[in-house]
N, C-alpha and C positions, 0 to 999 in steps of 0.2 A: 441285486439288493446289497446295500452296503450297511449292514446293521452291526454296530459295535457291541461287543459283549461287555457287560459291566463287570469289572474286576474288583475283587475285594482285597484289601491289604493282606499281605502274607502274615499268617499267624506263626509265631515261633513254635517249633516242635519240641516236645519233651525229649530229653535224652533217652536213647534206647537202653533199656535195662537188660543186661546180659542174662540169659537164662542159665539155669543150673547146668544143663548139658554143655552149653558153650564154655562156661568156666571150667567144667571137668575136662573137656577136650584140651583147652589151653594149658591147664595144669599138667595133664598127661604128657603133652608135647614138651613142655619145659623140663619135666622130670626125666623124660627119655633122653633129651639133649644132654642134661647134666650127667646121667648115668653113662651114656656112650662116650662123652668127653673124658670122664674120669677113667673109664676102661682103657681108652686109647692112650691116655697119659701114663697109666700104670704099665701097659705093654711097652710103650716107648722107653720108659726109664728102666724097666726090668730087662728088656732085651737089647737095649741100646749099646751097651759096652762103650769102650773108648775107641778113638779113631785108630790107634796103633794096633790093637788086637783085632778089631772088626772094621776094616776100612769100608767106606761107602762104595758099593758096586753099582755100575750102571749098565744098562743093556744098549746104550746108544752106540752107534757105529761112527759117530762124528769124530774127526781127528782132534777136535778140541777137547774131547773127553778121553783121549788116549792116556795111558799110564806114563805121564811125563812128570819129572820132578817139579814141585811147586816152587816158584820163585817168591822170595819174600821181598817186600818193599825195601828199597835202599841197598839191596844186595846186587852186585854186578857180576 
């Protein structure tokens, strides 16, 4: 049997209203992100120092990361 189902035109759905819990979770995630970002920025600038007194140290064994003098552009 080849019976066609009668289809009705699609009715537009109402926008999903966010629940109170959903808003609370989203707000908590955003606040947590801002707090952690702020803490990392504070630690970065508090412990950063300048490059002459606290040079960047790497654990890489690559020869390109060896302690070689840095050449400036234009210098030969």
